N, C-alpha and C positions, 0 to 999 in steps of 0.2 A: 557740740552742745550749743549751737547758735541760739536755739529757742530759749534756753535758760538765760543766756546773756541778754537777749531781747526782752524777756520778761522782767529782768532786773532793771533795765532802762525804762520800761513802761511804768513799773512801780515807782521809780524815782520821779518820773515825769508827773504821775498822778498827784504826788504830794507837792511838787514844786510849781506846777502850773495847771491846776485843775480847770480853771475857767477857759483857758486857751484850748485845752483838749475838748471840753464840752462844746465850745463855739465851733471848732473845726469839724466835729462830728455832725452838728446841726447844719452847718453850711454844706457839708457833703450830702446829707439826706435831702436838703432842699435844693441842691445843685446850685448854690450861690457862690460867687467870688472864685470861680474856677480860673486859676492862673495857668494857662497852657504853657507859657514860656518857662515858668519855674518847674512845672511838671516835666516838660521836655528835657530840661537840664538834668533833673533827677533820673529820668528814664535812661539817659545816656551815661550815667555815672557808674563806675565800677563798684561802688559801695551799695548799690541797690540790690536787695535780695527779695525773693518772693517766698512768702509763707502761706501755705495752704490754708484756705478759709479766712485769711486776713488780707492778703494782697501784697503789694510792693511796700517794702519797709527799708528805711535807711539803716545800714549796718553800723553807722557811727552814732546816731542819736536814738535810734529805735522807733522813730516816728513813722506812722503810716503816711506815705508820701501824698496820696490823694487828699488827705486831710490837712497836713501841715502846709502844703503849698497854697492853700486857700486863705491863710491868715496873714494879713498885711504886716503885722508886728513880728512875725517869725522870720528866721534867717537860716541859711544853710550853715551848719557847723563847720563845713569845709571852706566857707567863703565863696561859694559858687554863685550865690544870689542873695 
């Protein structure tokens, strides 16, 4: 039931940091602030999972990795970046 757990994390994030989520989606659409180093670290992490139609997601925080790694104020919940 990973999908249910991820959905719970997304719902929590929507209420706790909506502007960060919106900014990350906009940066992704406009292809801005792509941080390849952060994304590479996430791509090599054993906590990365792939969800069909969504993409690569962190199993710890539930964030979409291509979005989260673009935001300067964000951090890895595992302390990897």
